[in-house]
C-alpha positions in Angstrom: 2.0 -12.1 -14.8 -0.7 -14.7 -15.4 -4.2 -14.8 -13.8 -3.2 -17.5 -11.4 -0.7 -15.2 -9.7 -2.9 -12.1 -9.7 -6.1 -13.7 -8.4 -5.0 -13.8 -4.7 -4.0 -10.1 -4.9 -7.3 -9.1 -6.6 -9.2 -11.1 -4.0 -7.4 -9.5 -1.1 -7.9 -6.0 -2.6 -11.6 -6.6 -3.2 -12.1 -8.1 0.3 -10.3 -5.3 2.0 -12.1 -2.5 0.0 -15.4 -4.2 0.7 -14.6 -4.3 4.5 -13.6 -0.7 4.5 -16.7 0.4 2.7 -19.0 -1.6 5.1 -17.2 0.2 8.0 -17.7 3.6 6.3 -21.4 2.8 5.6 -21.9 1.9 9.3 -20.2 5.2 10.4 -17.2 3.3 11.9 -13.8 4.9 12.2 -11.2 2.5 10.8 -7.5 3.2 11.4 -5.2 0.9 9.4 -1.5 0.7 9.7 0.1 0.1 6.4 3.7 -1.2 6.3 5.6 -1.0 3.0 8.3 -3.6 3.2 8.9 -3.6 -0.5 11.1 -0.5 -0.5 13.5 -2.0 2.1 14.1 -5.1 0.1 16.2 -3.5 -2.6 18.4 -1.5 -0.2 19.4 -4.3 2.2 20.4 -7.8 1.1 17.5 -10.2 1.8 19.5 -12.5 4.1 20.7 -9.6 6.3 17.3 -8.1 6.5 15.7 -11.5 7.5 18.3 -11.8 10.3 17.6 -8.3 11.6 13.8 -8.5 11.6 13.4 -10.6 14.7 15.5 -8.0 16.6 12.8 -5.5 15.8 10.0 -7.7 17.0 9.0 -9.3 13.7 8.3 -13.0 14.4 6.2 -16.0 13.7 3.7 -15.7 10.9 4.8 -12.2 9.9 8.4 -13.2 9.6 7.4 -16.4 7.6 5.3 -14.2 5.3 8.2 -11.9 4.6 10.6 -14.8 4.1 8.1 -16.3 1.5 7.7 -12.9 -0.2 9.1 -13.4 -3.7 9.2 -9.8 -5.0 11.9 -7.4 -3.6 11.4 -3.9 -5.1 11.6 -0.1 -4.7 13.9 2.0 -2.5 13.0 2.8 1.1 10.8 1.6 4.0 7.7 3.5 5.2 4.9 3.0 7.7 1.9 5.2 8.1 -1.5 5.0 9.4 -4.6 5.6 7.3 -8.0 6.6 8.7 -11.3 5.9 7.0 -14.1 7.9 8.4 -17.0 10.2 7.5 -17.5 11.2 11.2 -17.2 14.9 12.0 -15.5 14.1 15.2 -13.1 11.2 15.1 -11.5 9.5 18.1 -8.0 10.7 18.1 -5.2 8.1 18.3 -1.6 8.0 17.7 0.5 5.0 16.9 4.2 4.2 17.2 6.4 1.4 16.0 9.6 1.0 17.9 9.5 4.6 19.0 8.7 6.1 15.6 5.4 8.0 15.6 3.4 7.1 12.5 1.9 9.9 10.5 -1.7 10.1 9.5 -2.3 10.1 5.7 -5.5 10.8 3.9 -4.5 8.5 1.0 -2.8 5.2 0.9 -1.7 2.9 -1.9 -2.8 -0.7 -1.2 -2.0 -3.4 -3.7 -1.9 -0.9 -6.6 -5.1 1.0 -5.7 -5.0 4.4 -4.2 -7.5 4.5 -1.3 -8.8 7.7 0.3 -10.2 8.5 3.7 -13.8 8.7 2.2 -13.3 5.7 -0.1 -13.8 7.8 -3.2 -12.2 6.5 -6.4 -11.4 10.0 -7.8 -7.8 10.0 -6.7 -7.2 6.5 -8.0 -8.8 7.4 -11.4 -6.7 10.6 -11.6 -3.5 8.7 -10.8 -4.3 6.0 -13.4 -5.2 8.7 -16.0 -2.0 10.6 -15.3 0.1 7.4 -15.8 -1.7 6.6 -19.0 -1.2 10.1 -20.4 2.5 10.1 -19.4 3.0 6.8 -21.3 1.1 8.1 -24.3 3.3 11.2 -24.3 6.4 9.1 -24.1 5.3 6.9 -27.0 4.4 10.0 -29.1 7.8 11.6 -28.4 9.8 8.5 -29.1 7.9 6.7 -31.9 7.0 9.7 -34.1 9.5 8.7 -36.8 8.6 5.0 -36.9 6.6 3.8 -39.9 
């Protein structure tokens, strides 16, 4: 992937993280609903999925965005809400999408970064280190006899 294609993703990630940190610094509670459409795109043919989405209330800009989405990957759909707060007493809220109650999660993967409720980078660093160590172990196991 060249830098032209990744720049909008990087900008979106940096902008979102900046907004979340400002909210945390000002003691705001932020509840974000994260929809992972990517997992659905491999299981259902794209045309069939796009025909069904309006039935579930997905319309206008969101539907256009999904239609324009060029990458169809992974294996199942998920929706959760993610709370960022350092308050000792948060305002309780529950969210539903078409009758499905969303679960609260303390970590959320957003554009490849693992975000936590206190915006610490420890979990992301651990995840990245674990992936790198797994890749290194694979290479050592499989390339030990190569010159």
